MOPAC internal coordinates of N, CA, C and O (Angstrom, degrees):
PM7 1SCF
backbone

  N    0.0000 0     0.00 0     0.00 0    0    0    0
  C    1.4658 1     0.00 0     0.00 0    1    0    0
  C    1.5223 1   109.08 1     0.00 0    2    1    0
  O    1.2310 1   120.55 1   -47.62 1    3    2    1
  N    1.2963 1   116.56 1   132.38 1    3    2    1
  C    1.4703 1   122.76 1   174.70 1    5    3    2
  C    1.5237 1   107.25 1  -111.83 1    6    5    3
  O    1.2310 1   119.78 1   -77.19 1    7    6    5
  N    1.3343 1   118.03 1   102.81 1    7    6    5
  C    1.4597 1   118.12 1  -178.54 1    9    7    6
  C    1.5295 1   112.07 1   -70.38 1   10    9    7
  O    1.2310 1   121.92 1   -40.80 1   11   10    9
  N    1.3235 1   113.93 1   139.20 1   11   10    9
  C    1.4639 1   122.11 1  -179.81 1   13   11   10
  C    1.5257 1   108.12 1  -101.71 1   14   13   11
  O    1.2310 1   120.88 1   -51.86 1   15   14   13
  N    1.3131 1   115.92 1   128.14 1   15   14   13
  C    1.4552 1   123.16 1  -176.92 1   17   15   14
  C    1.5230 1   110.16 1  -112.60 1   18   17   15
  O    1.2310 1   120.68 1   -57.26 1   19   18   17
  N    1.3114 1   116.31 1   122.74 1   19   18   17
  C    1.4621 1   122.09 1   177.70 1   21   19   18
  C    1.5249 1   108.41 1   -87.54 1   22   21   19
  O    1.2310 1   120.18 1   -53.22 1   23   22   21
  N    1.3113 1   117.25 1   126.78 1   23   22   21
  C    1.4618 1   122.80 1   179.46 1   25   23   22
  C    1.5286 1   107.85 1   -97.69 1   26   25   23
  O    1.2310 1   120.94 1   -65.30 1   27   26   25
  N    1.3332 1   115.81 1   114.70 1   27   26   25
  C    1.4678 1   121.72 1  -175.54 1   29   27   26
  C    1.5214 1   110.23 1  -116.62 1   30   29   27
  O    1.2310 1   121.37 1   -35.72 1   31   30   29
  N    1.3112 1   114.97 1   144.28 1   31   30   29
  C    1.4607 1   120.38 1   177.47 1   33   31   30
  C    1.5044 1   109.85 1   168.12 1   34   33   31
  O    1.2310 1   120.59 1     0.73 1   35   34   33
  N    1.3110 1   116.48 1  -179.27 1   35   34   33
  C    1.4635 1   120.03 1  -176.69 1   37   35   34
  C    1.5254 1   112.15 1   -60.16 1   38   37   35
  O    1.2310 1   121.25 1   -41.58 1   39   38   37
  N    1.3103 1   115.22 1   138.42 1   39   38   37
  C    1.4636 1   122.42 1   173.28 1   41   39   38
  C    1.5251 1   108.55 1  -117.00 1   42   41   39
  O    1.2310 1   120.81 1   123.65 1   43   42   41
  N    1.3098 1   116.07 1   -56.35 1   43   42   41
  C    1.4691 1   121.01 1  -174.90 1   45   43   42
  C    1.5238 1   111.66 1   -65.74 1   46   45   43
  O    1.2310 1   121.66 1   -20.45 1   47   46   45
  N    1.3093 1   114.43 1   159.55 1   47   46   45
  C    1.4549 1   121.02 1   178.71 1   49   47   46
  C    1.5130 1   110.06 1  -165.23 1   50   49   47
  O    1.2310 1   120.42 1    -5.01 1   51   50   49
  N    1.3239 1   116.81 1   174.99 1   51   50   49
  C    1.4661 1   120.30 1  -177.34 1   53   51   50
  C    1.5286 1   113.73 1   -71.23 1   54   53   51
  O    1.2310 1   120.47 1   163.61 1   55   54   53
  N    1.3442 1   116.71 1   -16.39 1   55   54   53
  C    1.4624 1   119.40 1  -178.85 1   57   55   54
  C    1.5293 1   109.38 1  -153.22 1   58   57   55
  O    1.2310 1   120.50 1    -9.74 1   59   58   57
  N    1.3272 1   116.66 1   170.26 1   59   58   57
  C    1.4645 1   121.99 1  -177.33 1   61   59   58
  C    1.5369 1   111.72 1   -64.93 1   62   61   59
  O    1.2310 1   120.32 1   149.32 1   63   62   61
  N    1.3496 1   117.00 1   -30.68 1   63   62   61
  C    1.4615 1   119.87 1   179.09 1   65   63   62
  C    1.5316 1   110.81 1   -65.59 1   66   65   63
  O    1.2310 1   120.38 1   139.49 1   67   66   65
  N    1.3243 1   116.88 1   -40.51 1   67   66   65
  C    1.4657 1   120.74 1   178.29 1   69   67   66
  C    1.5208 1   110.11 1   -65.55 1   70   69   67
  O    1.2310 1   120.87 1   137.66 1   71   70   69
  N    1.3248 1   115.95 1   -42.34 1   71   70   69
  C    1.4632 1   120.16 1   178.27 1   73   71   70
  C    1.5336 1   109.77 1   -61.66 1   74   73   71
  O    1.2310 1   120.46 1   136.01 1   75   74   73
  N    1.3223 1   116.73 1   -43.99 1   75   74   73
  C    1.4695 1   120.22 1   178.22 1   77   75   74
  C    1.5310 1   110.85 1   -60.99 1   78   77   75
  O    1.2310 1   119.98 1   140.52 1   79   78   77
  N    1.3097 1   117.65 1   -39.48 1   79   78   77
  C    1.4687 1   121.01 1   178.05 1   81   79   78
  C    1.5301 1   110.56 1   -65.74 1   82   81   79
  O    1.2310 1   120.27 1   141.81 1   83   82   81
  N    1.3165 1   117.08 1   -38.19 1   83   82   81
  C    1.4643 1   120.80 1   177.81 1   85   83   82
  C    1.5315 1   111.29 1   -66.48 1   86   85   83
  O    1.2310 1   120.60 1   140.97 1   87   86   85
  N    1.3195 1   116.45 1   -39.03 1   87   86   85
  C    1.4727 1   120.82 1   176.60 1   89   87   86
  C    1.5279 1   109.81 1   -63.59 1   90   89   87
  O    1.2310 1   120.82 1   137.30 1   91   90   89
  N    1.3164 1   116.04 1   -42.70 1   91   90   89
  C    1.4669 1   120.34 1   179.68 1   93   91   90
  C    1.5309 1   111.35 1   -64.51 1   94   93   91
  O    1.2310 1   120.03 1   140.66 1   95   94   93
  N    1.3179 1   117.55 1   -39.34 1   95   94   93
  C    1.4681 1   120.68 1   177.39 1   97   95   94
  C    1.5286 1   110.34 1   -62.02 1   98   97   95
  O    1.2310 1   120.30 1   139.70 1   99   98   97
  N    1.3197 1   117.03 1   -40.30 1   99   98   97
  C    1.4676 1   121.44 1   177.81 1  101   99   98
  C    1.5254 1   110.37 1   -65.55 1  102  101   99
  O    1.2310 1   120.42 1   138.66 1  103  102  101
  N    1.3124 1   116.81 1   -41.34 1  103  102  101
  C    1.4655 1   121.36 1   179.28 1  105  103  102
  C    1.5245 1   111.20 1   -62.49 1  106  105  103
  O    1.2310 1   120.38 1   135.98 1  107  106  105
  N    1.3255 1   116.89 1   -44.02 1  107  106  105
  C    1.4716 1   120.42 1   179.69 1  109  107  106
  C    1.5251 1   111.40 1   -62.72 1  110  109  107
  O    1.2310 1   120.37 1   138.28 1  111  110  109
  N    1.3329 1   116.90 1   -41.72 1  111  110  109
  C    1.4602 1   119.64 1   178.46 1  113  111  110
  C    1.5286 1   110.54 1   -65.99 1  114  113  111
  O    1.2310 1   120.36 1   141.66 1  115  114  113
  N    1.3173 1   116.92 1   -38.34 1  115  114  113
  C    1.4656 1   120.72 1   177.83 1  117  115  114
  C    1.5255 1   111.23 1   -63.28 1  118  117  115
  O    1.2310 1   120.12 1   138.92 1  119  118  117
  N    1.3140 1   117.38 1   -41.08 1  119  118  117
  C    1.4680 1   120.62 1   177.46 1  121  119  118
  C    1.5261 1   110.80 1   -61.38 1  122  121  119
  O    1.2310 1   120.90 1   137.25 1  123  122  121
  N    1.3157 1   115.89 1   -42.75 1  123  122  121
  C    1.4634 1   120.04 1   177.28 1  125  123  122
  C    1.5314 1   109.92 1   -61.34 1  126  125  123
  O    1.2310 1   119.99 1   135.46 1  127  126  125
  N    1.3275 1   117.62 1   -44.54 1  127  126  125
  C    1.4671 1   121.40 1   179.56 1  129  127  126
  C    1.5306 1   110.66 1   -59.40 1  130  129  127
  O    1.2310 1   120.35 1   142.39 1  131  130  129
  N    1.3084 1   116.94 1   -37.61 1  131  130  129
  C    1.4674 1   120.69 1   177.55 1  133  131  130
  C    1.5270 1   111.21 1   -60.33 1  134  133  131
  O    1.2310 1   120.39 1   140.99 1  135  134  133
  N    1.3242 1   116.87 1   -39.01 1  135  134  133
  C    1.4718 1   119.47 1   179.73 1  137  135  134
  C    1.5232 1   111.38 1   -65.89 1  138  137  135
  O    1.2310 1   120.44 1   161.46 1  139  138  137
  N    1.3293 1   116.76 1   -18.54 1  139  138  137
  C    1.4625 1   121.78 1   177.91 1  141  139  138
  C    1.5262 1   111.68 1   -95.23 1  142  141  139
  O    1.2310 1   120.41 1  -177.67 1  143  142  141
  N    1.3333 1   116.82 1     2.33 1  143  142  141
  C    1.4586 1   120.75 1   176.89 1  145  143  142
  C    1.5158 1   116.14 1    94.01 1  146  145  143
  O    1.2310 1   119.93 1  -176.75 1  147  146  145
  N    1.3268 1   117.75 1     3.25 1  147  146  145
  C    1.4629 1   121.51 1   178.11 1  149  147  146
  C    1.5302 1   109.96 1   -82.30 1  150  149  147
  O    1.2310 1   120.46 1   -25.74 1  151  150  149
  N    1.3267 1   116.72 1   154.26 1  151  150  149
  C    1.4610 1   120.88 1   167.46 1  153  151  150
  C    1.5258 1   106.02 1  -103.65 1  154  153  151
  O    1.2310 1   120.01 1   -66.31 1  155  154  153
  N    1.3377 1   117.58 1   113.69 1  155  154  153
  C    1.4612 1   120.05 1  -174.80 1  157  155  154
  C    1.5279 1   112.90 1   -85.25 1  158  157  155
  O    1.2310 1   121.80 1   -37.46 1  159  158  157
  N    1.3059 1   114.16 1   142.54 1  159  158  157
  C    1.4551 1   121.71 1   169.26 1  161  159  158
  C    1.5308 1   105.32 1  -112.18 1  162  161  159
  O    1.2310 1   120.82 1   -62.37 1  163  162  161
  N    1.3261 1   116.04 1   117.63 1  163  162  161
  C    1.4621 1   121.53 1  -172.15 1  165  163  162
  C    1.5286 1   109.44 1  -119.27 1  166  165  163
  O    1.2310 1   120.16 1   -86.39 1  167  166  165
  N    1.3395 1   117.29 1    93.61 1  167  166  165
  C    1.4646 1   118.95 1  -177.34 1  169  167  166
  C    1.5275 1   112.87 1   -61.24 1  170  169  167
  O    1.2310 1   120.15 1   151.61 1  171  170  169
  N    1.3128 1   117.32 1   -28.39 1  171  170  169
  C    1.4690 1   121.29 1   178.06 1  173  171  170
  C    1.5302 1   110.54 1   -55.27 1  174  173  171
  O    1.2310 1   121.41 1   139.09 1  175  174  173
  N    1.3236 1   114.91 1   -40.91 1  175  174  173
  C    1.4621 1   119.97 1  -176.50 1  177  175  174
  C    1.5242 1   111.41 1   -86.20 1  178  177  175
  O    1.2310 1   120.61 1   149.66 1  179  178  177
  N    1.3052 1   116.44 1   -30.34 1  179  178  177
  C    1.4576 1   121.06 1  -178.88 1  181  179  178
  C    1.5294 1   111.58 1   -62.45 1  182  181  179
  O    1.2310 1   120.77 1   141.48 1  183  182  181
  N    1.3188 1   116.13 1   -38.52 1  183  182  181
  C    1.4672 1   120.18 1  -177.35 1  185  183  182
  C    1.5310 1   112.11 1  -121.90 1  186  185  183
  O    1.2310 1   120.56 1  -153.08 1  187  186  185
  N    1.3150 1   116.53 1    26.92 1  187  186  185
  C    1.4611 1   121.84 1  -175.45 1  189  187  186
  C    1.5291 1   112.41 1   -49.77 1  190  189  187
  O    1.2310 1   121.41 1   -59.25 1  191  190  189
  N    1.3068 1   114.90 1   120.75 1  191  190  189
  C    1.4735 1   124.96 1   174.82 1  193  191  190
  C    1.5327 1   114.29 1    65.16 1  194  193  191
  O    1.2310 1   119.56 1  -175.31 1  195  194  193
  N    1.3249 1   118.45 1     4.69 1  195  194  193
  C    1.4699 1   119.63 1   178.03 1  197  195  194
  C    1.5244 1   111.47 1   -64.02 1  198  197  195
  O    1.2310 1   120.42 1   152.06 1  199  198  197
  N    1.3279 1   116.80 1   -27.94 1  199  198  197
  C    1.4618 1   119.90 1   178.87 1  201  199  198
  C    1.5309 1   110.84 1   -61.00 1  202  201  199
  O    1.2310 1   120.28 1   148.54 1  203  202  201
  N    1.3202 1   117.06 1   -31.46 1  203  202  201
  C    1.4707 1   120.37 1   177.63 1  205  203  202
  C    1.5250 1   111.16 1   -74.52 1  206  205  203
  O    1.2310 1   120.76 1   146.65 1  207  206  205
  N    1.3329 1   116.16 1   -33.35 1  207  206  205
  C    1.4658 1   120.48 1  -179.72 1  209  207  206
  C    1.5271 1   112.26 1   -75.93 1  210  209  207
  O    1.2310 1   120.91 1   151.85 1  211  210  209
  N    1.3423 1   115.87 1   -28.15 1  211  210  209
  C    1.4707 1   121.53 1  -177.00 1  213  211  210
  C    1.5266 1   110.68 1  -129.37 1  214  213  211
  O    1.2310 1   119.95 1  -118.85 1  215  214  213
  N    1.3319 1   117.70 1    61.15 1  215  214  213
  C    1.4664 1   120.00 1  -173.81 1  217  215  214
  C    1.5284 1   114.06 1   -63.30 1  218  217  215
  O    1.2310 1   119.97 1   155.25 1  219  218  217
  N    1.3185 1   117.67 1   -24.75 1  219  218  217
  C    1.4642 1   119.83 1  -178.33 1  221  219  218
  C    1.5308 1   112.97 1   -69.10 1  222  221  219
  O    1.2310 1   120.03 1   162.58 1  223  222  221
  N    1.3291 1   117.55 1   -17.42 1  223  222  221
  C    1.4614 1   119.51 1   178.88 1  225  223  222
  C    1.5256 1   111.55 1   -70.22 1  226  225  223
  O    1.2310 1   120.05 1   150.13 1  227  226  225
  N    1.3187 1   117.51 1   -29.87 1  227  226  225
  C    1.4606 1   121.98 1   177.87 1  229  227  226
  C    1.5177 1   113.48 1    76.62 1  230  229  227
  O    1.2310 1   121.05 1   -16.00 1  231  230  229
  N    1.3161 1   115.59 1   164.00 1  231  230  229
  C    1.4631 1   122.41 1  -177.61 1  233  231  230
  C    1.5221 1   112.63 1   -60.67 1  234  233  231
  O    1.2310 1   120.13 1   141.97 1  235  234  233
  N    1.3132 1   117.35 1   -38.03 1  235  234  233
  C    1.4729 1   120.52 1  -175.35 1  237  235  234
  C    1.5313 1   111.17 1   -57.98 1  238  237  235
  O    1.2310 1   120.04 1   142.06 1  239  238  237
  N    1.3155 1   117.52 1   -37.94 1  239  238  237
  C    1.4653 1   121.25 1   179.14 1  241  239  238
  C    1.5248 1   110.80 1   -59.05 1  242  241  239
  O    1.2310 1   120.75 1   130.98 1  243  242  241
  N    1.3312 1   116.16 1   -49.02 1  243  242  241
  C    1.4574 1   121.73 1  -177.09 1  245  243  242
  C    1.5293 1   110.87 1   -69.45 1  246  245  243
  O    1.2310 1   120.44 1   139.47 1  247  246  245
  N    1.3159 1   116.76 1   -40.53 1  247  246  245
  C    1.4562 1   120.53 1  -179.75 1  249  247  246
  C    1.5324 1   111.80 1   -65.98 1  250  249  247
  O    1.2310 1   120.08 1   139.55 1  251  250  249
  N    1.3275 1   117.46 1   -40.45 1  251  250  249
  C    1.4794 1   120.54 1   176.94 1  253  251  250
  C    1.5189 1   110.84 1   -62.03 1  254  253  251
  O    1.2310 1   120.64 1   136.12 1  255  254  253
  N    1.3124 1   116.38 1   -43.88 1  255  254  253
  C    1.4614 1   120.68 1  -178.16 1  257  255  254
  C    1.5133 1   112.51 1   -65.36 1  258  257  255
  O    1.2310 1   120.44 1   136.06 1  259  258  257
  N    1.3301 1   116.76 1   -43.94 1  259  258  257
  C    1.4539 1   118.83 1  -179.77 1  261  259  258
  C    1.5270 1   111.06 1   -69.85 1  262  261  259
  O    1.2310 1   120.24 1   147.23 1  263  262  261
  N    1.3168 1   117.14 1   -32.77 1  263  262  261
  C    1.4689 1   120.08 1   176.45 1  265  263  262
  C    1.5311 1   109.64 1   -63.27 1  266  265  263
  O    1.2310 1   120.85 1   138.24 1  267  266  265
  N    1.3024 1   115.97 1   -41.76 1  267  266  265
  C    1.4705 1   120.68 1   178.45 1  269  267  266
  C    1.5336 1   110.43 1   -61.51 1  270  269  267
  O    1.2310 1   120.32 1   138.70 1  271  270  269
  N    1.3144 1   116.99 1   -41.30 1  271  270  269
  C    1.4664 1   120.33 1   176.94 1  273  271  270
  C    1.5300 1   111.24 1   -62.48 1  274  273  271
  O    1.2310 1   120.82 1   135.25 1  275  274  273
  N    1.3282 1   116.05 1   -44.75 1  275  274  273
  C    1.4570 1   119.87 1  -178.72 1  277  275  274
  C    1.5292 1   111.86 1   -60.07 1  278  277  275
  O    1.2310 1   120.78 1   140.70 1  279  278  277
  N    1.3160 1   116.11 1   -39.30 1  279  278  277
  C    1.4650 1   120.70 1  -177.80 1  281  279  278
  C    1.5264 1   112.41 1   -62.59 1  282  281  279
  O    1.2310 1   120.03 1   162.23 1  283  282  281
  N    1.3030 1   117.55 1   -17.77 1  283  282  281
  C    1.4632 1   121.85 1  -178.78 1  285  283  282
  C    1.5278 1   113.00 1   -97.01 1  286  285  283
  O    1.2310 1   120.70 1  -175.00 1  287  286  285
  N    1.3288 1   116.26 1     5.00 1  287  286  285
  C    1.4644 1   121.58 1  -178.05 1  289  287  286
  C    1.5273 1   110.84 1   -97.97 1  290  289  287
  O    1.2310 1   121.37 1   -10.77 1  291  290  289
  N    1.3275 1   114.98 1   169.23 1  291  290  289
  C    1.4571 1   121.63 1  -179.44 1  293  291  290
  C    1.5243 1   113.33 1   -90.62 1  294  293  291
  O    1.2310 1   120.43 1   154.46 1  295  294  293
  N    1.3157 1   116.79 1   -25.54 1  295  294  293
  C    1.4616 1   121.60 1  -178.23 1  297  295  294
  C    1.5237 1   108.58 1  -162.31 1  298  297  295
  O    1.2310 1   121.48 1   -11.04 1  299  298  297
  N    1.3250 1   114.77 1   168.96 1  299  298  297
  C    1.4631 1   122.49 1  -179.06 1  301  299  298
  C    1.5200 1   108.12 1  -128.84 1  302  301  299
  O    1.2310 1   120.60 1   -40.95 1  303  302  301
  N    1.3259 1   116.47 1   139.05 1  303  302  301
  C    1.4605 1   121.33 1   171.23 1  305  303  302
  C    1.5271 1   107.34 1  -122.76 1  306  305  303
  O    1.2310 1   121.26 1   -36.71 1  307  306  305
  N    1.3252 1   115.19 1   143.29 1  307  306  305
  C    1.4549 1   120.71 1  -174.80 1  309  307  306
  C    1.5259 1   111.84 1  -105.75 1  310  309  307
  O    1.2310 1   121.59 1   -41.73 1  311  310  309
  N    1.3192 1   114.56 1   138.27 1  311  310  309
  C    1.4577 1   123.04 1   175.96 1  313  311  310
  C    1.5228 1   108.18 1   -80.56 1  314  313  311
  O    1.2310 1   120.88 1   -33.25 1  315  314  313
  N    1.3097 1   115.92 1   146.75 1  315  314  313
  C    1.4617 1   120.20 1   175.42 1  317  315  314
  C    1.5299 1   109.25 1   -51.86 1  318  317  315
  O    1.2310 1   120.70 1   -41.62 1  319  318  317
  N    1.3219 1   116.28 1   138.38 1  319  318  317
  C    1.4588 1   121.57 1  -178.77 1  321  319  318
  C    1.5154 1   113.45 1    92.06 1  322  321  319
  O    1.2310 1   120.15 1  -174.80 1  323  322  321
  N    1.3367 1   117.31 1     5.20 1  323  322  321
  C    1.4626 1   121.51 1  -176.19 1  325  323  322
  C    1.5213 1   113.02 1   -59.20 1  326  325  323
  O    1.2310 1   119.69 1   151.05 1  327  326  325
  N    1.3119 1   118.19 1   -28.95 1  327  326  325
  C    1.4585 1   121.33 1  -175.76 1  329  327  326
  C    1.5170 1   114.33 1   -66.07 1  330  329  327
  O    1.2310 1   120.19 1   162.54 1  331  330  329
  N    1.3271 1   117.24 1   -17.46 1  331  330  329
  C    1.4685 1   120.44 1   179.46 1  333  331  330
  C    1.5263 1   111.90 1   -97.83 1  334  333  331
  O    1.2310 1   120.25 1  -173.27 1  335  334  333
  N    1.3304 1   117.13 1     6.73 1  335  334  333
  C    1.4577 1   121.01 1  -177.61 1  337  335  334
  C    1.5264 1   110.68 1  -105.87 1  338  337  335
  O    1.2310 1   121.07 1   -66.65 1  339  338  337
  N    1.3114 1   115.56 1   113.35 1  339  338  337
  C    1.4650 1   121.32 1   178.77 1  341  339  338
  C    1.5284 1   111.28 1   -58.52 1  342  341  339
  O    1.2310 1   120.49 1   137.95 1  343  342  341
  N    1.3286 1   116.66 1   -42.05 1  343  342  341
  C    1.4593 1   120.78 1   179.30 1  345  343  342
  C    1.5160 1   111.83 1   -63.75 1  346  345  343
  O    1.2310 1   120.29 1   137.75 1  347  346  345
  N    1.3408 1   117.04 1   -42.25 1  347  346  345
  C    1.4605 1   120.66 1   179.61 1  349  347  346
  C    1.5199 1   111.05 1   -66.12 1  350  349  347
  O    1.2310 1   119.96 1   140.40 1  351  350  349
  N    1.3208 1   117.67 1   -39.60 1  351  350  349
  C    1.4640 1   120.25 1   178.19 1  353  351  350
  C    1.5305 1   110.52 1   -61.10 1  354  353  351
  O    1.2310 1   120.10 1   141.48 1  355  354  353
  N    1.3261 1   117.41 1   -38.52 1  355  354  353
  C    1.4718 1   121.05 1   176.44 1  357  355  354
  C    1.5312 1   110.29 1   -66.90 1  358  357  355
  O    1.2310 1   120.53 1   141.12 1  359  358  357
  N    1.3341 1   116.59 1   -38.88 1  359  358  357
  C    1.4698 1   120.02 1   178.14 1  361  359  358
  C    1.5309 1   110.99 1   -63.88 1  362  361  359
  O    1.2310 1   120.33 1   138.76 1  363  362  361
  N    1.3238 1   116.98 1   -41.24 1  363  362  361
  C    1.4643 1   120.76 1   178.63 1  365  363  362
  C    1.5208 1   109.97 1   -62.21 1  366  365  363
  O    1.2310 1   120.47 1   134.54 1  367  366  365
  N    1.3231 1   116.70 1   -45.46 1  367  366  365
  C    1.4689 1   120.04 1   179.62 1  369  367  366
  C    1.5244 1   110.75 1   -59.53 1  370  369  367
  O    1.2310 1   120.33 1   136.90 1  371  370  369
  N    1.3237 1   116.98 1   -43.10 1  371  370  369
  C    1.4666 1   120.49 1   179.59 1  373  371  370
  C    1.5289 1   110.81 1   -68.26 1  374  373  371
  O    1.2310 1   119.88 1   137.91 1  375  374  373
  N    1.3295 1   117.84 1   -42.09 1  375  374  373
  C    1.4649 1   121.04 1   177.94 1  377  375  374
  C    1.5273 1   109.97 1   -60.69 1  378  377  375
  O    1.2310 1   120.45 1   137.02 1  379  378  377
  N    1.3334 1   116.74 1   -42.98 1  379  378  377
  C    1.4602 1   120.04 1   177.98 1  381  379  378
  C    1.5317 1   110.83 1   -61.34 1  382  381  379
  O    1.2310 1   120.40 1   137.83 1  383  382  381
  N    1.3230 1   116.84 1   -42.17 1  383  382  381
  C    1.4673 1   120.51 1   178.99 1  385  383  382
  C    1.5279 1   111.28 1   -62.87 1  386  385  383
  O    1.2310 1   120.57 1   145.39 1  387  386  385
  N    1.3192 1   116.51 1   -34.61 1  387  386  385
  C    1.4711 1   121.37 1   179.57 1  389  387  386
  C    1.5335 1   112.07 1   -86.59 1  390  389  387
  O    1.2310 1   120.81 1   176.76 1  391  390  389
  N    1.3190 1   116.06 1    -3.24 1  391  390  389
  C    1.4708 1   122.53 1  -176.65 1  393  391  390
  C    1.5306 1   112.61 1    62.02 1  394  393  391
  O    1.2310 1   121.39 1  -146.48 1  395  394  393
  N    1.3366 1   114.94 1    33.52 1  395  394  393
  C    1.4629 1   120.45 1   172.44 1  397  395  394
  C    1.5247 1   107.55 1   -80.76 1  398  397  395
  O    1.2310 1   119.56 1   -47.89 1  399  398  397
  N    1.3129 1   118.44 1   132.11 1  399  398  397
  C    1.4681 1   119.35 1   176.13 1  401  399  398
  C    1.5298 1   110.37 1   -61.40 1  402  401  399
  O    1.2310 1   121.00 1   -44.17 1  403  402  401
  N    1.3245 1   115.70 1   135.83 1  403  402  401
  C    1.4649 1   122.37 1   177.37 1  405  403  402
  C    1.5251 1   107.34 1  -120.61 1  406  405  403
  O    1.2310 1   120.87 1   -62.81 1  407  406  405
  N    1.3219 1   115.94 1   117.19 1  407  406  405
  C    1.4581 1   122.21 1   177.80 1  409  407  406
  C    1.5267 1   107.00 1   -96.60 1  410  409  407
  O    1.2310 1   120.90 1   -68.19 1  411  410  409
  N    1.3287 1   115.88 1   111.81 1  411  410  409
  C    1.4552 1   121.62 1  -170.86 1  413  411  410
  C    1.5241 1   114.51 1   -80.48 1  414  413  411
  O    1.2310 1   120.96 1  -176.64 1  415  414  413
  N    1.3278 1   115.78 1     3.36 1  415  414  413
  C    1.4626 1   121.63 1   177.42 1  417  415  414
  C    1.5244 1   108.02 1  -159.78 1  418  417  415
  O    1.2310 1   120.55 1   -31.40 1  419  418  417
  N    1.3170 1   116.55 1   148.60 1  419  418  417
  C    1.4680 1   119.18 1   177.42 1  421  419  418
  C    1.5219 1   110.91 1   -63.05 1  422  421  419
  O    1.2310 1   119.90 1   154.16 1  423  422  421
  N    1.3392 1   117.80 1   -25.84 1  423  422  421
  C    1.4634 1   121.56 1   177.99 1  425  423  422
  C    1.5273 1   111.87 1   -65.10 1  426  425  423
  O    1.2310 1   120.33 1   156.39 1  427  426  425
  N    1.3185 1   116.98 1   -23.61 1  427  426  425
  C    1.4665 1   122.05 1  -177.78 1  429  427  426
  C    1.5234 1   112.53 1   -93.00 1  430  429  427
  O    1.2310 1   120.41 1   173.50 1  431  430  429
  N    1.3208 1   116.81 1    -6.50 1  431  430  429
  C    1.4624 1   121.32 1  -175.93 1  433  431  430
  C    1.5331 1   110.31 1   -74.61 1  434  433  431
  O    1.2310 1   120.52 1   -60.87 1  435  434  433
  N    1.3372 1   116.60 1   119.13 1  435  434  433
  C    1.4721 1   118.25 1   177.20 1  437  435  434
  C    1.5187 1   110.10 1   -78.37 1  438  437  435
  O    1.2310 1   120.88 1   -10.24 1  439  438  437
  N    1.3065 1   115.93 1   169.76 1  439  438  437
  C    1.4610 1   118.39 1   172.74 1  441  439  438
  C    1.5221 1   107.89 1   -68.07 1  442  441  439
  O    1.2310 1   120.79 1   -20.27 1  443  442  441
  N    1.3138 1   116.09 1   159.73 1  443  442  441
  C    1.4675 1   120.36 1   178.11 1  445  443  442
  C    1.5260 1   109.95 1   -60.91 1  446  445  443
  O    1.2310 1   120.19 1   141.53 1  447  446  445
  N    1.3201 1   117.24 1   -38.47 1  447  446  445
  C    1.4711 1   120.96 1   179.52 1  449  447  446
  C    1.5237 1   110.87 1   -62.96 1  450  449  447
  O    1.2310 1   120.21 1   135.87 1  451  450  449
  N    1.3269 1   117.21 1   -44.13 1  451  450  449
  C    1.4659 1   120.52 1   177.40 1  453  451  450
  C    1.5202 1   111.02 1   -62.48 1  454  453  451
  O    1.2310 1   120.71 1   140.27 1  455  454  453
  N    1.3199 1   116.25 1   -39.73 1  455  454  453
  C    1.4613 1   121.18 1   179.18 1  457  455  454
  C    1.5308 1   110.41 1   -63.37 1  458  457  455
  O    1.2310 1   120.39 1   135.65 1  459  458  457
  N    1.3153 1   116.87 1   -44.35 1  459  458  457
  C    1.4695 1   121.17 1   179.31 1  461  459  458
  C    1.5301 1   109.69 1   -63.30 1  462  461  459
  O    1.2310 1   120.37 1   135.47 1  463  462  461
  N    1.3210 1   116.91 1   -44.53 1  463  462  461
  C    1.4669 1   120.24 1   177.53 1  465  463  462
  C    1.5239 1   110.66 1   -58.47 1  466  465  463
  O    1.2310 1   120.60 1   137.88 1  467  466  465
  N    1.3360 1   116.45 1   -42.12 1  467  466  465
  C    1.4685 1   121.29 1   178.84 1  469  467  466
  C    1.5270 1   110.24 1   -61.88 1  470  469  467
  O    1.2310 1   120.07 1   134.97 1  471  470  469
  N    1.3288 1   117.47 1   -45.03 1  471  470  469
  C    1.4634 1   120.85 1  -179.24 1  473  471  470
  C    1.5192 1   111.40 1   -60.88 1  474  473  471
  O    1.2310 1   120.65 1   133.91 1  475  474  473
  N    1.3207 1   116.37 1   -46.09 1  475  474  473
  C    1.4689 1   120.07 1  -178.65 1  477  475  474
  C    1.5304 1   110.10 1   -66.38 1  478  477  475
  O    1.2310 1   120.07 1   139.64 1  479  478  477
  N    1.3219 1   117.47 1   -40.36 1  479  478  477
  C    1.4640 1   120.32 1   178.97 1  481  479  478
  C    1.5220 1   110.75 1   -64.14 1  482  481  479
  O    1.2310 1   120.80 1   139.57 1  483  482  481
  N    1.3232 1   116.07 1   -40.43 1  483  482  481
  C    1.4644 1   121.89 1   179.81 1  485  483  482
  C    1.5254 1   110.77 1   -61.96 1  486  485  483
  O    1.2310 1   120.75 1   142.88 1  487  486  485
  N    1.3190 1   116.16 1   -37.12 1  487  486  485
  C    1.4688 1   121.31 1  -178.70 1  489  487  486
  C    1.5188 1   112.01 1   -89.51 1  490  489  487
  O    1.2310 1   120.37 1   177.69 1  491  490  489
  N    1.3426 1   116.89 1    -2.31 1  491  490  489
  C    1.4496 1   120.33 1   179.24 1  493  491  490
  C    1.5160 1   113.90 1    71.31 1  494  493  491
  O    1.2310 1   120.69 1  -154.55 1  495  494  493
  N    1.3372 1   116.28 1    25.45 1  495  494  493
  C    1.4624 1   121.72 1   179.96 1  497  495  494
  C    1.5225 1   108.27 1  -108.98 1  498  497  495
  O    1.2310 1   119.39 1   -47.78 1  499  498  497
  N    1.3206 1   118.76 1   132.22 1  499  498  497
  C    1.4707 1   119.29 1   176.88 1  501  499  498
  C    1.5231 1   110.76 1   -64.58 1  502  501  499
  O    1.2310 1   120.45 1   -41.61 1  503  502  501
  N    1.3253 1   116.74 1   138.39 1  503  502  501
  C    1.4731 1   121.34 1  -178.50 1  505  503  502
  C    1.5129 1   111.43 1   -71.44 1  506  505  503
  O    1.2310 1   120.10 1   180.00 1  507  506  505

């Protein structure tokens, strides 16, 4: 099993430089997750700056799509500053409803192996 980790956190900002910094923060967290054995899904990078190229689609289009991606993951990890992101707060609420584990800090993120062991133990299946 290769667990998929959704990286959630602020994307939007008052200018393109802030957005670029938010994308970079997501990328750094994803790299760290890789060192722990996770395969990261980083919506920040998947659709980086497309909102500027297609402004008529509006925020709802991008938020719906990223929510759909998150629902297909095994867990969620949050980037620092997540509490000020309306989109991330909605993702957390949806993850909680789906009972997806949400790690509110990279410090709390277990290795992928530990996560898999936890899942199997929770289900009473030997790893």
